C-alpha positions as CSV (number, residue, x, y, z in Angstrom):
1,X,81.9,9.6,23.4
2,X,83.2,6.5,21.8
3,X,84.6,4.2,24.5
4,X,84.2,1.0,22.5
5,X,87.6,0.6,20.8
6,X,89.5,-2.4,22.0
7,X,92.4,-0.4,23.4
8,X,90.1,1.9,25.4
9,X,88.1,-0.9,26.7
10,X,91.2,-2.7,27.8
11,X,92.6,0.3,29.7
12,X,89.3,1.2,31.2
13,X,88.9,-2.3,32.6
14,X,91.9,-1.6,34.8
15,X,90.4,1.5,36.4
16,X,89.4,1.0,40.0
17,X,86.1,2.8,39.6
18,X,85.2,1.7,36.1
19,X,81.5,2.4,36.1
20,X,81.9,5.8,37.8
21,X,84.7,6.7,35.4
22,X,82.5,5.9,32.3
23,X,79.7,8.0,33.7
24,X,82.0,10.9,34.2
25,X,83.4,10.6,30.6
26,X,79.8,10.7,29.3
27,X,79.1,13.8,31.2
28,X,82.3,15.4,29.7
29,X,81.1,14.5,26.2
30,X,77.8,16.2,26.7
31,X,79.4,19.5,27.6
32,X,82.7,19.2,25.6
33,X,81.9,16.9,22.7
34,X,85.3,17.7,21.1
35,X,87.2,16.2,24.0
36,X,88.2,12.9,22.3
37,X,89.3,9.8,24.4
38,X,92.2,7.6,23.3
39,X,94.6,5.1,24.8
40,X,98.1,6.3,25.5
41,X,101.2,5.7,27.5
42,X,102.2,8.4,30.0
43,X,105.8,8.9,31.0
44,X,106.4,10.3,34.5
45,X,109.3,12.4,35.6
46,X,111.2,9.3,36.8
47,X,110.8,7.8,33.3
48,X,108.4,5.2,34.6
49,X,105.5,4.6,32.2
50,X,101.8,3.6,32.5
51,X,99.0,2.9,30.0
52,X,96.3,5.5,30.7
53,X,93.2,6.9,29.1
54,X,93.8,10.4,27.7
55,X,91.4,13.2,26.6
56,X,92.5,15.5,23.8
57,X,90.7,18.6,22.6
58,X,90.3,22.4,22.6
59,X,88.8,24.7,25.2
60,X,87.5,28.1,24.3
61,X,89.3,31.1,25.6
62,X,88.4,34.7,25.0
63,X,91.1,37.4,25.1
64,X,90.9,41.0,24.2
65,X,87.5,40.5,22.5
66,X,88.7,37.6,20.4
67,X,88.1,33.8,20.7
68,X,90.8,31.3,20.7
69,X,91.0,27.5,21.0
70,X,93.6,26.3,23.4
71,X,94.6,22.6,22.9
72,X,94.7,20.6,26.1
73,X,95.5,17.0,27.1
74,X,94.1,15.3,30.2
75,X,95.6,12.0,31.5
76,X,93.2,10.1,33.7
77,X,94.9,8.1,36.5
78,X,93.6,4.6,37.4
79,X,91.6,5.9,40.4
80,X,89.8,8.6,38.3
81,X,87.5,10.4,39.1
82,X,88.5,10.2,42.8
83,X,92.0,11.6,41.8
84,X,92.4,14.6,39.5
85,X,93.8,14.3,36.0
86,X,97.2,15.3,34.9
87,X,96.6,18.3,32.7
88,X,98.9,19.6,30.0
89,X,98.8,22.2,27.3
90,X,99.6,20.8,23.8
91,X,100.7,23.8,21.7
92,X,100.8,23.5,17.9
93,X,104.0,24.2,16.0
94,X,103.0,27.9,15.7
95,X,102.5,28.3,19.5
96,X,104.8,28.6,22.5
97,X,104.0,28.0,26.2
98,X,104.2,31.1,28.4
99,X,105.1,30.0,31.9
100,X,102.8,31.7,34.5
101,X,100.9,31.3,37.7
102,X,98.9,28.3,36.3
103,X,101.3,26.7,33.8
104,X,105.0,25.7,34.0
105,X,107.5,25.9,31.2
106,X,106.7,22.4,30.1
107,X,103.0,23.0,29.7
108,X,101.9,21.3,33.0
109,X,98.7,23.0,34.2
110,X,98.2,23.8,37.9
111,X,94.9,25.2,39.1
112,X,93.1,25.6,42.5
113,X,90.6,23.0,41.3
114,X,93.4,20.4,40.9
115,X,94.9,21.3,44.3
116,X,91.5,21.1,46.1
117,X,90.2,18.1,44.1
118,X,87.4,16.3,46.0
119,X,85.1,14.1,43.9
120,X,82.1,14.4,43.4
121,X,82.2,18.1,44.1
122,X,85.2,18.3,41.7
123,X,84.6,17.2,38.1
124,X,86.5,17.4,34.8
125,X,83.7,19.6,33.4
126,X,84.2,22.1,36.2
127,X,88.0,21.9,35.8
128,X,87.7,22.7,32.0
129,X,85.5,25.7,32.8
130,X,88.1,26.9,35.4
131,X,90.9,26.5,32.8
132,X,89.0,28.8,30.4
133,X,88.4,31.4,33.1
134,X,92.0,31.4,34.3
135,X,93.5,31.4,30.8
136,X,91.4,34.4,29.9
137,X,93.1,36.3,32.8
138,X,96.6,35.1,31.9
139,X,96.9,33.4,28.5
140,X,99.5,30.6,28.7
141,X,99.9,30.3,24.9
142,X,101.1,32.7,22.3
143,X,102.3,32.8,18.7
144,X,105.9,32.1,18.0
145,X,107.9,35.3,17.2
146,X,109.1,34.3,13.8
147,X,108.8,35.9,10.4
148,X,106.5,33.2,9.4
149,X,103.7,34.3,11.7
150,X,100.8,35.6,9.6
151,X,98.5,37.1,12.2
152,X,99.8,40.5,13.3
153,X,97.3,40.6,16.2
154,X,98.8,37.5,17.7
155,X,102.3,38.9,17.5
156,X,101.1,42.1,19.2
157,X,99.4,40.1,21.9
158,X,102.6,38.1,22.4
159,X,104.8,41.2,22.7
160,X,102.3,43.1,24.9
161,X,102.3,40.2,27.4
162,X,106.0,40.1,28.0
163,X,106.2,41.1,31.6
164,X,109.1,42.5,33.5
165,X,109.4,41.4,37.1
166,X,111.0,43.1,40.1
167,X,114.5,41.9,39.3
168,X,114.4,42.7,35.6
169,X,113.7,39.3,34.1
170,X,111.0,38.7,31.6
171,X,108.3,36.5,33.2
172,X,108.6,33.8,30.5
173,X,112.3,33.6,31.0
174,X,113.8,31.3,33.7
175,X,114.1,33.4,36.9
176,X,117.2,33.1,39.0
177,X,117.2,30.6,41.9
178,X,116.8,33.3,44.5
179,X,115.6,32.3,48.1
180,X,114.9,34.6,50.9
181,X,114.8,33.6,54.6
182,X,112.9,36.0,56.9
183,X,113.8,36.0,60.6
184,X,117.1,35.4,62.3
185,X,117.7,33.2,65.3
186,X,118.5,29.5,65.4
187,X,115.9,28.4,62.9
188,X,116.7,31.1,60.5
189,X,120.4,30.3,60.7
190,X,119.7,26.6,60.4
191,X,117.5,27.2,57.3
192,X,120.2,29.4,55.6
193,X,123.0,26.9,56.2
194,X,120.9,23.9,55.1
195,X,119.6,25.6,52.0
196,X,123.2,26.6,51.0
197,X,124.3,23.0,51.6
198,X,121.4,21.2,49.8
199,X,120.2,23.6,47.1
200,X,121.8,25.3,44.1
201,X,121.0,28.9,44.7
202,X,122.1,32.0,42.7
203,X,121.3,34.2,45.7
204,X,120.2,33.7,49.3
205,X,118.9,36.8,51.1
206,X,118.8,36.6,54.9
207,X,116.6,39.3,56.4
208,X,116.6,39.9,60.1
209,X,113.3,41.4,61.3
210,X,113.8,44.0,64.1
211,X,110.4,43.2,65.6
212,X,111.1,39.4,65.7
213,X,112.2,37.7,68.9
214,X,114.3,35.4,66.7
215,X,117.2,37.5,65.7
216,X,120.9,37.7,66.2
217,X,122.4,35.4,63.6
218,X,122.9,37.7,60.7
219,X,125.9,39.5,62.1
220,X,128.1,36.4,62.0
221,X,127.0,35.6,58.5
222,X,128.0,39.2,57.5
223,X,131.4,38.9,59.2
224,X,132.3,35.6,57.4
225,X,130.9,36.8,54.0
226,X,129.5,33.5,52.6
227,X,129.2,33.2,48.8
228,X,125.8,34.0,47.3
229,X,124.5,35.3,50.7
230,X,123.1,38.8,51.1
231,X,122.3,40.2,54.6
232,X,119.6,42.8,54.9
233,X,117.1,44.3,57.2
234,X,114.9,45.5,54.4
235,X,112.1,43.3,53.0
236,X,112.6,44.9,49.6
237,X,115.8,42.8,49.3
238,X,113.6,39.7,48.9
239,X,112.0,40.9,45.6
240,X,111.9,38.3,42.8
241,X,112.4,35.3,45.1
242,X,111.3,31.8,44.0
243,X,111.0,30.7,47.6
244,X,110.4,32.8,50.6
245,X,111.0,31.1,53.9
246,X,109.5,32.7,57.0
247,X,110.9,31.7,60.4
248,X,110.1,34.9,62.2
249,X,108.4,34.7,65.6
250,X,107.4,37.5,67.9
251,X,106.7,35.7,71.2
252,X,105.8,38.0,74.0
253,X,105.9,37.5,77.8
254,X,102.1,37.2,78.0
255,X,100.7,34.1,79.7
256,X,97.7,33.5,77.4
257,X,98.4,31.2,74.5
258,X,95.9,33.2,72.4
259,X,97.8,36.4,73.2
260,X,101.1,34.9,72.3
261,X,99.7,33.7,68.9
262,X,98.1,37.1,68.3
263,X,101.5,38.7,68.8
264,X,102.8,36.6,65.9
265,X,99.8,37.4,63.8
266,X,100.4,41.1,64.3
267,X,104.0,40.6,63.2
268,X,102.9,38.8,60.1
269,X,100.4,41.6,59.2
270,X,103.4,43.9,58.9
271,X,105.5,41.6,56.7
272,X,103.5,39.0,54.7
273,X,101.6,41.4,52.4
274,X,104.9,43.1,51.4
275,X,106.6,39.8,50.8
276,X,103.8,38.6,48.6
277,X,103.8,41.9,46.6
278,X,107.6,41.7,46.1
279,X,107.6,38.1,45.0
280,X,104.1,37.3,43.6
281,X,105.1,34.0,41.9
282,X,107.1,32.7,44.9
283,X,106.3,29.7,47.0
284,X,105.9,31.0,50.6
285,X,107.2,28.4,53.1
286,X,106.1,29.1,56.7
287,X,108.2,27.7,59.6
288,X,106.9,30.0,62.4
289,X,105.0,28.5,65.2
290,X,102.2,27.3,65.6
291,X,102.9,26.3,62.0
292,X,99.4,25.3,60.9
293,X,97.8,28.5,62.3
294,X,100.6,30.8,60.9
295,X,100.4,29.2,57.5
296,X,96.7,29.8,57.5
297,X,97.3,33.4,58.6
298,X,100.0,33.9,55.9
299,X,97.6,32.6,53.2
300,X,94.9,35.0,54.3
301,X,97.2,38.0,54.5
302,X,99.2,37.3,51.3
303,X,96.3,37.1,48.8
304,X,98.2,34.3,47.1
305,X,96.6,31.0,45.9
306,X,96.7,28.2,48.4
307,X,99.1,26.3,46.2
308,X,101.8,28.9,46.9
309,X,101.5,29.2,50.7
310,X,102.6,26.1,52.6
311,X,104.0,25.3,56.0
312,X,106.9,23.1,57.0
313,X,104.3,21.1,59.1
314,X,104.9,17.4,59.4
315,X,107.6,17.1,56.7
316,X,110.3,16.3,59.2
317,X,108.3,13.6,60.9
318,X,107.4,12.2,57.5
319,X,111.0,11.8,56.4
320,X,111.8,10.2,59.8
321,X,108.9,7.8,59.4
322,X,109.8,6.8,55.9
323,X,113.4,6.3,57.0
324,X,112.3,4.1,59.9
325,X,110.1,2.0,57.6
326,X,112.9,1.6,55.1
327,X,115.8,0.9,57.4
328,X,114.3,-0.7,60.5
329,X,111.2,-2.5,59.0
330,X,112.5,-3.0,55.5
331,X,109.2,-2.0,53.8
332,X,110.7,0.3,51.1
333,X,107.4,2.3,51.0
334,X,106.9,6.0,51.4
335,X,104.8,7.2,54.3
336,X,103.7,10.6,55.6
337,X,102.6,12.1,58.9
338,X,99.5,14.2,58.4
339,X,97.3,16.4,60.4
340,X,98.1,19.1,63.0
341,X,101.7,19.4,64.2
342,X,100.6,18.1,67.7
343,X,99.8,14.9,69.5
344,X,96.9,14.5,67.1
345,X,99.0,13.8,64.0
346,X,98.6,10.5,62.3
347,X,100.4,8.4,59.6
348,X,99.5,7.3,56.2
349,X,101.3,5.1,53.7
350,X,101.7,4.9,49.9
351,X,100.0,2.1,48.1
352,X,103.1,1.6,45.9
353,X,106.9,1.9,46.3
354,X,108.7,5.2,46.5
355,X,107.0,7.2,43.8
356,X,107.0,11.0,43.6
357,X,104.7,11.6,40.6
358,X,101.0,11.9,39.9
359,X,100.6,8.2,40.2
360,X,101.2,8.1,44.0
361,X,98.2,6.9,45.9
362,X,97.5,6.5,49.6
363,X,96.7,3.1,51.2
364,X,93.7,2.5,53.4
365,X,94.3,3.5,57.0
366,X,93.1,0.2,58.6
367,X,95.3,-2.0,56.4
368,X,98.5,-0.2,57.2
369,X,97.9,0.8,60.9
370,X,99.9,-2.0,62.6
371,X,103.0,-1.3,60.5
372,X,102.8,2.5,60.9
373,X,102.2,2.2,64.7
374,X,105.5,0.3,64.9
375,X,107.4,2.9,62.8
376,X,105.8,5.7,64.9
377,X,107.2,4.2,68.0
378,X,110.7,4.2,66.5
379,X,110.6,8.0,65.9
380,X,108.5,9.1,68.9
381,X,111.4,10.3,71.1
382,X,113.4,12.1,68.5
383,X,113.6,15.8,69.1
384,X,112.8,18.6,66.7
385,X,115.7,21.0,67.1
386,X,116.3,24.0,64.8
387,X,118.9,22.3,62.7
388,X,116.5,19.4,62.0
389,X,113.7,21.7,60.9
390,X,116.2,23.7,58.9
391,X,117.1,20.5,57.0
392,X,113.4,19.8,56.4
393,X,112.9,23.4,55.1
394,X,115.9,22.9,52.7
395,X,114.4,19.7,51.4
396,X,111.1,21.3,50.5
397,X,112.9,24.3,49.0
398,X,115.0,22.0,46.8
399,X,111.8,20.4,45.5
400,X,110.5,23.8,44.5
401,X,113.7,25.1,42.9
402,X,114.3,21.9,40.9
403,X,110.6,21.2,40.1
404,X,111.3,17.8,41.6
405,X,107.6,16.8,42.1
406,X,108.5,15.0,45.3
407,X,105.6,14.3,47.7
408,X,106.0,16.2,51.0
409,X,103.7,16.4,54.0
410,X,103.3,20.2,54.3
411,X,100.7,22.3,55.9
412,X,98.2,23.3,53.3
413,X,94.5,24.3,52.9
414,X,92.8,21.1,53.8
415,X,89.2,22.1,52.9
416,X,87.7,19.6,50.5
417,X,90.3,16.8,51.3
418,X,88.6,13.7,52.5
419,X,85.3,15.5,53.2
420,X,86.8,18.2,55.3
421,X,84.4,21.2,55.2
422,X,86.2,23.7,57.4
423,X,88.7,26.2,56.2
424,X,91.7,24.9,58.1
425,X,95.4,24.2,57.3
426,X,96.7,20.7,58.1
427,X,99.7,18.8,56.9
428,X,98.7,16.6,53.9
429,X,100.8,14.8,51.2
430,X,101.4,17.3,48.5
431,X,103.5,17.1,45.3
432,X,105.9,20.0,45.4
433,X,107.2,21.7,42.2
434,X,108.1,25.0,40.8
435,X,104.5,26.3,40.9
436,X,103.9,25.1,44.4
437,X,101.8,22.3,45.8
438,X,99.3,19.8,44.5
439,X,97.5,17.7,47.0
440,X,97.2,13.9,46.7
441,X,93.6,12.6,46.8
442,X,92.0,11.9,50.2
443,X,91.8,8.4,51.7
444,X,89.6,6.7,54.2
445,X,91.2,6.7,57.6
446,X,90.7,4.4,60.6
447,X,88.3,5.5,63.3
448,X,91.1,6.5,65.7
449,X,93.0,8.5,63.0
450,X,89.8,10.2,61.8
451,X,88.9,11.2,65.3
452,X,92.3,12.8,65.8
453,X,91.9,14.8,62.6
454,X,88.4,16.0,63.6
455,X,89.7,17.1,67.0
456,X,92.5,19.1,65.3
457,X,90.0,20.7,62.9
458,X,87.8,21.8,65.8
459,X,90.7,23.3,67.9
460,X,92.3,25.0,64.9
461,X,89.0,26.5,63.7
462,X,88.3,27.7,67.2
463,X,91.7,29.4,67.5
464,X,91.4,31.0,64.1
465,X,87.9,32.4,65.0
466,X,89.5,34.2,68.0
467,X,92.4,35.8,66.1
468,X,92.3,39.3,64.8
469,X,93.7,39.1,61.3
């Protein structure tokens, strides 16, 4: 791999882990010699630009007994290889992108390997192999359907892969902005009203679950007949949703905390698999309590990839923290509360100003601790009533519906982040878009913060081991 050109040398000199990055590039060249490096300027969604190293080339994909070369482009961020690359499909003039589970309509690639990136376990070589495997299951490129296409097999492949989803839309077409809220009660009502206020929805389905202890709000919504709102008691009404918000709880009168949680798990067992089957491409947003456990349970029961199952987690605290830093302490930096939604949660801060794209990085815990401690004190006594959580749910929902790529602290599979080995769900900074979540890279925390996270991992793992899924 030729890394000696003046432009490449200049850009690589700005990479934080220069020697490690060069070593990784050489490894890529040995396995994928046709991945060619060059210097380029990447434009983020907010129109900001940055000079980065890019890799362009083809990856082999086998489909229906034939081999194809899919052109891809990887943009390496300045902290590569400790942060994952931005991956894009680069179709030729005769190709079109087919939006699917792993690719959005602009060609941006989303894979579990990117979501769970943890160098040195994660590498670009492994990522390219994962791309080939996933694209064999669901090819994201096909021939344009024009009279100029010369390969009839490619046309047949294109036609045969047009999928009809549950609401009658072809999978490659833009689906309607449909959101379903599962579970009545105060939080369900707050979520419905907040989503209607903040999000542009074509249809909002509010489903009151009979077994849930949180019910009773749907009747009034039915009486006043709000625009775009459908009231139902049938989960089938949620089919074809882009976001499914679950607020249902089934708290019992039992004294044991484990028994109370198990009651909720049993409720989920009856609804989550159906919701996932009815809306297989939806982002499932969990707001039931305890949120980290119930998000973990929903992921297990749904069979969906971890990028599509998240919990409201510490998003509300994070927004409050950033507001306190901005208004009270005048720092103008984004910050997030991470970890378990409990007394063990901790705060982290962005290295840069408010940036909601792939270039966002976390600052070292020790360097920012005094400032974050002050901001934490400012928000400590604020309550978390249903309407506040409902606004937080609407904020996350809006990021998914608009593909906003805003960074939220949501409960997500934490395994592999910052050396976490256990299968637990914790709130971590994740970029939220139409295909779900992409975690930011891990960061070294201070001793106190690291200890809190480890305590949460231990307690959550212990509780999960006692639950009957």
